[in-house]
C-alpha positions as a Markdown table, in Angstrom:
| # | Residue | x | y | z |
|---|---|---|---|---|
| 1 | Met | -0.9 | -32.6 | -0.8 |
| 2 | Gln | -0.4 | -32.7 | -4.6 |
| 3 | Ala | -3.6 | -30.7 | -5.1 |
| 4 | Leu | -2.4 | -28.1 | -2.6 |
| 5 | Tyr | 0.9 | -27.8 | -4.4 |
| 6 | Glu | -0.8 | -27.4 | -7.8 |
| 7 | Glu | -3.1 | -24.7 | -6.3 |
| 8 | Met | 0.0 | -22.9 | -4.9 |
| 9 | Lys | 1.8 | -23.1 | -8.2 |
| 10 | Ser | -1.2 | -21.6 | -10.0 |
| 11 | Ser | -1.0 | -18.4 | -7.8 |
| 12 | Lys | 1.2 | -15.5 | -8.9 |
| 13 | Ala | 2.0 | -15.0 | -5.2 |
| 14 | Phe | 3.7 | -18.3 | -5.2 |
| 15 | Tyr | 6.2 | -17.1 | -7.8 |
| 16 | Ser | 6.6 | -13.8 | -5.9 |
| 17 | Phe | 7.4 | -15.8 | -2.7 |
| 18 | Ile | 10.0 | -17.8 | -4.6 |
| 19 | Ser | 11.5 | -14.5 | -5.9 |
| 20 | Leu | 11.6 | -13.1 | -2.4 |
| 21 | Ile | 13.5 | -16.2 | -1.1 |
| 22 | Gly | 15.9 | -16.0 | -4.0 |
| 23 | Leu | 16.5 | -12.3 | -3.4 |
| 24 | Val | 17.2 | -12.8 | 0.3 |
| 25 | Val | 19.7 | -15.6 | -0.5 |
| 26 | Val | 21.5 | -13.5 | -3.2 |
| 27 | Ser | 21.6 | -10.4 | -1.0 |
| 28 | Ser | 23.0 | -12.5 | 1.8 |
| 29 | Leu | 25.8 | -13.7 | -0.4 |
| 30 | Ile | 26.5 | -10.2 | -1.7 |
| 31 | Ser | 26.9 | -8.6 | 1.7 |
| 32 | Ser | 27.4 | -10.0 | 5.2 |
| 33 | Asn | 25.8 | -6.8 | 6.6 |
| 34 | Phe | 22.5 | -7.8 | 4.9 |
| 35 | Arg | 22.0 | -11.0 | 6.9 |
| 36 | Thr | 22.4 | -9.4 | 10.4 |
| 37 | Met | 19.4 | -9.4 | 12.7 |
| 38 | Asp | 19.6 | -5.6 | 13.0 |
| 39 | Asn | 19.2 | -5.3 | 9.3 |
| 40 | Met | 16.3 | -7.7 | 9.2 |
| 41 | Ile | 14.5 | -5.5 | 11.7 |
| 42 | Val | 15.4 | -2.4 | 9.6 |
| 43 | Ile | 13.8 | -4.0 | 6.5 |
| 44 | Ile | 10.6 | -4.9 | 8.4 |
| 45 | Arg | 10.3 | -1.4 | 9.8 |
| 46 | Gln | 11.0 | 0.2 | 6.5 |
| 47 | Ala | 8.4 | -2.0 | 4.8 |
| 48 | Ser | 5.7 | -1.1 | 7.4 |
| 49 | Val | 4.4 | 2.1 | 5.8 |
| 50 | Leu | 4.5 | 0.6 | 2.3 |
| 51 | Leu | 2.6 | -2.5 | 3.6 |
| 52 | Ile | -0.2 | -0.4 | 5.1 |
| 53 | Leu | -0.5 | 1.6 | 1.8 |
| 54 | Ser | -0.3 | -1.3 | -0.5 |
| 55 | Ser | -2.6 | -3.6 | 1.5 |
| 56 | Gly | -5.4 | -1.0 | 1.2 |
| 57 | Leu | -4.7 | -0.5 | -2.5 |
| 58 | Thr | -5.1 | -4.2 | -3.1 |
| 59 | Ala | -8.8 | -3.9 | -2.9 |
| 60 | Val | -8.9 | -1.2 | -5.6 |
| 61 | Leu | -6.8 | -3.2 | -8.0 |
| 62 | Leu | -8.9 | -6.3 | -7.4 |
| 63 | Thr | -11.8 | -4.3 | -8.9 |
| 64 | Gly | -9.8 | -3.6 | -12.0 |
| 65 | Asn | -9.3 | 0.1 | -11.0 |
| 66 | Ile | -6.3 | 2.0 | -9.7 |
| 67 | Asp | -5.7 | 4.7 | -7.1 |
| 68 | Leu | -2.8 | 7.0 | -7.9 |
| 69 | Ser | -3.5 | 9.3 | -5.0 |
| 70 | Val | -2.4 | 7.1 | -2.0 |
| 71 | Gly | 0.9 | 8.9 | -1.6 |
| 72 | Ala | -0.7 | 12.3 | -1.7 |
| 73 | Thr | -3.5 | 11.1 | 0.7 |
| 74 | Ala | -0.9 | 9.9 | 3.2 |
| 75 | Gly | 1.0 | 13.2 | 3.0 |
| 76 | Phe | -2.2 | 15.3 | 3.3 |
| 77 | Val | -3.6 | 13.4 | 6.3 |
| 78 | Gly | -0.2 | 13.4 | 8.0 |
| 79 | Cys | 0.0 | 17.2 | 7.6 |
| 80 | Ile | -3.5 | 17.6 | 9.0 |
| 81 | Gly | -2.6 | 15.3 | 11.9 |
| 82 | Ala | 0.5 | 17.3 | 12.7 |
| 83 | Gln | -1.4 | 20.6 | 12.7 |
| 84 | Leu | -4.1 | 19.1 | 15.0 |
| 85 | Leu | -1.4 | 17.9 | 17.4 |
| 86 | Lys | 0.1 | 21.3 | 17.5 |
| 87 | Ala | -3.3 | 22.7 | 18.2 |
| 88 | Gly | -3.5 | 20.5 | 21.3 |
| 89 | Trp | -5.8 | 17.7 | 20.1 |
| 90 | Pro | -5.3 | 14.4 | 21.9 |
| 91 | Thr | -3.6 | 11.6 | 19.9 |
| 92 | Pro | -6.8 | 9.3 | 19.7 |
| 93 | Leu | -8.9 | 12.1 | 18.3 |
| 94 | Val | -6.1 | 13.0 | 15.8 |
| 95 | Phe | -6.1 | 9.4 | 14.6 |
| 96 | Ala | -9.9 | 9.3 | 14.3 |
| 97 | Ala | -9.8 | 12.6 | 12.3 |
| 98 | Gly | -7.1 | 11.1 | 10.0 |
| 99 | Ile | -9.2 | 8.0 | 9.4 |
| 100 | Gly | -12.3 | 10.2 | 8.7 |
| 101 | Val | -10.4 | 12.4 | 6.2 |
| 102 | Gly | -9.2 | 9.2 | 4.5 |
| 103 | Ala | -12.7 | 7.9 | 4.3 |
| 104 | Ile | -14.0 | 11.1 | 2.7 |
| 105 | Ile | -11.2 | 11.0 | 0.1 |
| 106 | Gly | -12.0 | 7.4 | -0.6 |
| 107 | Ile | -15.7 | 8.3 | -1.2 |
| 108 | Leu | -14.6 | 11.1 | -3.5 |
| 109 | Asn | -12.3 | 8.8 | -5.5 |
| 110 | Gly | -14.8 | 6.0 | -5.7 |
| 111 | Thr | -17.5 | 8.4 | -6.9 |
| 112 | Leu | -15.3 | 10.0 | -9.5 |
| 113 | Ser | -14.0 | 6.6 | -10.7 |
| 114 | Gly | -17.6 | 5.6 | -11.4 |
| 115 | Ile | -17.8 | 8.6 | -13.9 |
| 116 | Leu | -14.2 | 8.8 | -15.2 |
| 117 | Pro | -11.5 | 6.2 | -15.7 |
| 118 | Ser | -9.9 | 5.7 | -12.2 |
| 119 | Phe | -6.5 | 6.5 | -13.6 |
| 120 | Ile | -7.7 | 10.0 | -14.6 |
| 121 | Ala | -9.9 | 10.5 | -11.5 |
| 122 | Thr | -7.2 | 9.6 | -8.9 |
| 123 | Tyr | -4.4 | 11.3 | -10.8 |
| 124 | Gly | -6.5 | 14.5 | -10.5 |
| 125 | Thr | -7.2 | 14.0 | -6.8 |
| 126 | Asn | -3.4 | 13.3 | -6.3 |
| 127 | Trp | -2.6 | 16.8 | -7.5 |
| 128 | Val | -5.5 | 18.4 | -5.5 |
| 129 | Leu | -4.4 | 16.7 | -2.3 |
| 130 | Ser | -0.8 | 17.7 | -2.9 |
| 131 | Gly | -1.8 | 21.3 | -3.3 |
| 132 | Leu | -4.1 | 21.1 | -0.2 |
| 133 | Ala | -1.2 | 19.7 | 1.8 |
| 134 | Ile | 1.0 | 22.7 | 0.9 |
| 135 | Ile | -1.9 | 25.1 | 1.9 |
| 136 | Val | -2.3 | 23.2 | 5.3 |
| 137 | Met | 1.4 | 23.5 | 6.0 |
| 138 | Asn | 1.8 | 27.0 | 4.6 |
| 139 | Gly | 5.0 | 25.9 | 3.0 |
| 140 | Ala | 6.6 | 25.1 | 6.4 |
| 141 | Val | 7.7 | 21.9 | 8.2 |
| 142 | Ile | 6.2 | 20.9 | 11.5 |
| 143 | Phe | 8.4 | 19.0 | 13.9 |
| 144 | Asp | 8.9 | 18.2 | 17.6 |
| 145 | Leu | 5.5 | 16.4 | 18.0 |
| 146 | Pro | 4.1 | 15.0 | 21.3 |
| 147 | Lys | 6.0 | 12.0 | 22.6 |
| 148 | Asn | 2.9 | 9.9 | 23.1 |
| 149 | Phe | 2.2 | 10.3 | 19.3 |
| 150 | Thr | 5.8 | 9.7 | 18.0 |
| 151 | Lys | 6.1 | 6.6 | 20.2 |
| 152 | Ile | 3.6 | 4.9 | 18.0 |
| 153 | Gly | 6.0 | 5.2 | 15.0 |
| 154 | Val | 9.3 | 4.5 | 16.8 |
| 155 | Gly | 8.4 | 2.6 | 19.9 |
| 156 | Tyr | 8.4 | -1.1 | 20.7 |
| 157 | Ile | 6.3 | -3.6 | 22.5 |
| 158 | Gly | 8.9 | -6.0 | 23.8 |
| 159 | Ala | 11.2 | -6.7 | 20.8 |
| 160 | Ile | 8.5 | -5.9 | 18.2 |
| 161 | Pro | 8.2 | -2.4 | 16.7 |
| 162 | Asn | 4.8 | -0.8 | 17.1 |
| 163 | Leu | 4.6 | -0.2 | 13.3 |
| 164 | Val | 4.9 | -4.0 | 12.7 |
| 165 | Ile | 2.1 | -4.7 | 15.2 |
| 166 | Ile | -0.1 | -2.1 | 13.5 |
| 167 | Val | 0.7 | -3.6 | 10.0 |
| 168 | Ile | -0.2 | -7.1 | 11.3 |
| 169 | Ile | -3.6 | -5.9 | 12.6 |
| 170 | Ile | -4.5 | -4.0 | 9.4 |
| 171 | Asp | -3.4 | -6.9 | 7.1 |
| 172 | Val | -5.4 | -9.4 | 9.1 |
| 173 | Ile | -8.5 | -7.2 | 8.9 |
| 174 | Ile | -8.1 | -6.7 | 5.2 |
| 175 | Tyr | -7.4 | -10.4 | 4.6 |
| 176 | Val | -10.6 | -11.3 | 6.5 |
| 177 | Ile | -12.7 | -8.7 | 4.6 |
| 178 | Leu | -11.5 | -9.8 | 1.2 |
| 179 | Gln | -11.4 | -13.5 | 1.7 |
| 180 | Lys | -14.1 | -14.3 | 4.3 |
| 181 | Thr | -16.9 | -11.9 | 3.6 |
| 182 | Thr | -19.6 | -11.4 | 1.0 |
| 183 | Phe | -18.2 | -8.0 | 0.1 |
| 184 | Gly | -14.8 | -9.6 | -0.6 |
| 185 | Arg | -16.4 | -12.2 | -2.9 |
| 186 | Gln | -18.2 | -9.3 | -4.7 |
| 187 | Val | -14.9 | -7.5 | -5.1 |
| 188 | Tyr | -13.4 | -10.5 | -6.9 |
| 189 | Ser | -16.5 | -11.1 | -9.0 |
| 190 | Tyr | -16.7 | -7.5 | -10.1 |
| 191 | Gly | -13.0 | -7.4 | -10.9 |
| 192 | Ser | -13.2 | -10.6 | -12.9 |
| 193 | Asn | -16.2 | -9.5 | -15.0 |
| 194 | Pro | -17.7 | -6.1 | -14.4 |
| 195 | Glu | -20.5 | -6.5 | -16.9 |
| 196 | Thr | -21.7 | -9.8 | -15.5 |
| 197 | Ala | -21.5 | -8.3 | -12.0 |
| 198 | Arg | -23.8 | -5.4 | -13.1 |
| 199 | Tyr | -26.3 | -7.7 | -14.8 |
| 200 | Ser | -26.4 | -10.1 | -11.8 |
| 201 | Gly | -27.6 | -7.2 | -9.6 |
| 202 | Met | -24.4 | -6.7 | -7.6 |
| 203 | Pro | -24.2 | -3.2 | -5.9 |
| 204 | Val | -21.3 | -2.2 | -8.2 |
| 205 | Lys | -21.3 | 1.5 | -7.0 |
| 206 | Lys | -21.1 | 0.3 | -3.4 |
| 207 | Ile | -18.3 | -2.1 | -4.3 |
| 208 | Met | -16.3 | 0.6 | -6.1 |
| 209 | Ile | -16.7 | 3.2 | -3.4 |
| 210 | Ser | -16.0 | 0.8 | -0.6 |
| 211 | Ser | -12.8 | -0.4 | -2.2 |
| 212 | Phe | -11.5 | 3.1 | -2.6 |
| 213 | Val | -12.5 | 3.9 | 1.0 |
| 214 | Met | -10.4 | 1.0 | 2.1 |
| 215 | Ser | -7.5 | 2.3 | 0.1 |
| 216 | Ser | -7.7 | 5.8 | 1.4 |
| 217 | Val | -8.3 | 4.9 | 5.0 |
| 218 | Cys | -5.2 | 2.8 | 4.9 |
| 219 | Ala | -3.4 | 5.7 | 3.3 |
| 220 | Gly | -4.6 | 8.0 | 6.1 |
| 221 | Ile | -3.3 | 5.6 | 8.7 |
| 222 | Ala | 0.0 | 5.4 | 6.8 |
| 223 | Gly | 0.2 | 9.2 | 6.8 |
| 224 | Met | -0.1 | 9.3 | 10.5 |
| 225 | Met | 2.6 | 6.6 | 10.8 |
| 226 | Ile | 5.0 | 8.5 | 8.6 |
| 227 | Thr | 4.5 | 11.6 | 10.7 |
| 228 | Ala | 5.0 | 9.7 | 13.9 |
| 229 | Arg | 8.1 | 7.9 | 12.6 |
| 230 | Leu | 9.7 | 11.1 | 11.3 |
| 231 | Asn | 8.5 | 13.3 | 14.3 |
| 232 | Ala | 7.8 | 15.8 | 11.6 |
| 233 | Ala | 5.4 | 16.6 | 8.7 |
| 234 | Asp | 5.8 | 18.3 | 5.4 |
| 235 | Ala | 3.7 | 18.5 | 2.3 |
| 236 | Ala | 5.8 | 16.2 | 0.2 |
| 237 | Met | 6.4 | 13.4 | 2.6 |
| 238 | Gly | 4.1 | 10.9 | 0.9 |
| 239 | Asp | 5.3 | 11.5 | -2.6 |
| 240 | Ile | 7.9 | 8.7 | -2.6 |
| 241 | Tyr | 5.2 | 6.1 | -2.0 |
| 242 | Gly | 3.0 | 6.6 | -5.0 |
| 243 | Leu | 4.9 | 4.4 | -7.5 |
| 244 | Gln | 6.1 | 2.0 | -4.8 |
| 245 | Thr | 2.6 | 1.2 | -3.6 |
| 246 | Val | 1.4 | 0.2 | -7.0 |
| 247 | Ala | 4.6 | -1.8 | -7.6 |
| 248 | Ala | 4.2 | -3.7 | -4.3 |
| 249 | Val | 0.7 | -4.8 | -5.2 |
| 250 | Val | 1.5 | -5.8 | -8.7 |
| 251 | Ile | 4.8 | -7.6 | -7.8 |
| 252 | Gly | 2.8 | -9.5 | -5.2 |
| 253 | Gly | 0.7 | -11.0 | -8.0 |
| 254 | Thr | -2.5 | -8.9 | -7.9 |
| 255 | Ser | -3.7 | -8.4 | -11.5 |
| 256 | Met | -4.1 | -4.9 | -12.7 |
| 257 | Leu | -6.9 | -6.3 | -14.9 |
| 258 | Gly | -8.8 | -7.2 | -11.7 |
| 259 | Gly | -10.2 | -10.3 | -10.0 |
| 260 | Glu | -7.0 | -12.0 | -9.1 |
| 261 | Gly | -4.5 | -11.6 | -6.2 |
| 262 | Gly | -4.8 | -10.7 | -2.6 |
| 263 | Val | -3.2 | -9.2 | 0.4 |
| 264 | Ile | -0.8 | -12.1 | 1.1 |
| 265 | Gly | 0.9 | -11.5 | -2.3 |
| 266 | Thr | 0.9 | -7.8 | -1.5 |
| 267 | Ile | 2.9 | -8.4 | 1.7 |
| 268 | Ile | 5.4 | -10.4 | -0.3 |
| 269 | Gly | 5.6 | -7.7 | -3.0 |
| 270 | Ala | 6.3 | -5.0 | -0.4 |
| 271 | Leu | 9.0 | -7.0 | 1.2 |
| 272 | Ile | 10.6 | -7.6 | -2.2 |
| 273 | Leu | 10.7 | -3.9 | -2.9 |
| 274 | Thr | 12.0 | -3.0 | 0.5 |
| 275 | Thr | 14.7 | -5.7 | 0.3 |
| 276 | Ile | 15.8 | -4.5 | -3.1 |
| 277 | Val | 16.2 | -0.9 | -1.8 |
| 278 | Asn | 17.9 | -2.2 | 1.3 |
| 279 | Ile | 20.6 | -4.2 | -0.5 |
| 280 | Met | 21.1 | -1.3 | -3.0 |
| 281 | Asn | 21.7 | 1.0 | -0.1 |
| 282 | Ile | 24.1 | -1.4 | 1.6 |
| 283 | Ile | 26.3 | -1.9 | -1.5 |
| 284 | Gly | 26.3 | 1.8 | -2.3 |
| 285 | Ile | 24.1 | 2.0 | -5.4 |
| 286 | Thr | 22.8 | 5.6 | -5.9 |
| 287 | Ser | 19.2 | 6.3 | -4.9 |
| 288 | Tyr | 18.6 | 7.7 | -8.3 |
| 289 | Ala | 18.7 | 4.2 | -9.8 |
| 290 | Gln | 16.1 | 2.8 | -7.4 |
| 291 | Pro | 13.0 | 4.2 | -9.3 |
| 292 | Met | 14.3 | 2.5 | -12.4 |
| 293 | Val | 14.4 | -0.8 | -10.7 |
| 294 | Val | 10.9 | -0.4 | -9.4 |
| 295 | Gly | 9.7 | 0.5 | -12.9 |
| 296 | Val | 11.4 | -2.6 | -14.4 |
| 297 | Ala | 9.7 | -4.7 | -11.8 |
| 298 | Ile | 6.3 | -3.3 | -12.6 |
| 299 | Ile | 6.7 | -3.8 | -16.3 |
| 300 | Ala | 7.9 | -7.4 | -15.8 |
| 301 | Met | 5.0 | -8.3 | -13.6 |
| 302 | Val | 2.4 | -6.7 | -15.8 |
| 303 | Leu | 3.8 | -8.5 | -18.8 |
| 304 | Phe | 3.7 | -11.8 | -16.8 |
| 305 | Asp | 0.1 | -11.0 | -15.8 |
| 306 | Lys | -1.0 | -10.5 | -19.4 |
| 307 | Tyr | 0.9 | -13.6 | -20.6 |
| 308 | Thr | -0.7 | -15.8 | -18.0 |
| 309 | Lys | -4.2 | -14.4 | -18.7 |
| 310 | His | -3.7 | -15.1 | -22.4 |
| 311 | Glu | -2.6 | -18.7 | -21.6 |
| 312 | Lys | -5.7 | -19.3 | -19.5 |
| 313 | Ile | -8.0 | -18.0 | -22.3 |
| 314 | Ala | -6.1 | -20.1 | -24.8 |
């Protein structure tokens, strides 16, 4: 038991979890409206899209890279999905097309990140995808989508929102891939020491591209979820998730230097961010202040990450 406790303490996700518990307690004391069951459901539903995006991004950060195009990918795929639905495509085929487009974007990002720094490569594709989304939508907004599609975003199975069920399935799959497969071990090894991974004969290009594909496929699914939840699509609908997605992964304890972290911490990080936004909305703090809070959280966690890495080396 003592060994398990020490292992938990050595994980940044442990401190993120403690932070989440503290945040929930403080928020409950600040406002009685926060601790209602209805608000808990609201938080979970609001966190769903962010959880899908950030869970996929976790694989990229574990390799020591970054994907700044997840928000634009979600918006672009969501717009394509809306156009296909309006053209009469059945919902299953629309989802398959969205996943396929996400995979293509991931291959592009992974390939470019093998040539350029991933920050530059994905920042470029972010703008390309934003422009393509505007072209696809022709500057308009599509709404009033088929009911069998929007039900995925707003419907329930029993008392559980469909979005939550989808998030659970995706997170379980990503957890198994990263923690229980050879590919997952390679991702961690490459992120910990890229040079050693290269010299040991690991398929580093495959690892890079596969991690970006995982990120972009999740972004594509998230884009479809956003469209289904809003019953509408517009070119800018994924923009708000760019910074938040990176923040959720980092706050959850995944190192931006690579090789440390995981999807469990990312789930905690996404819930922390959503809870912060929720309590700020409840007590009437302007939405303009929310990006500042996210930025402070990122800076704090990156500094903590660098400090703990230095301590381990020392």
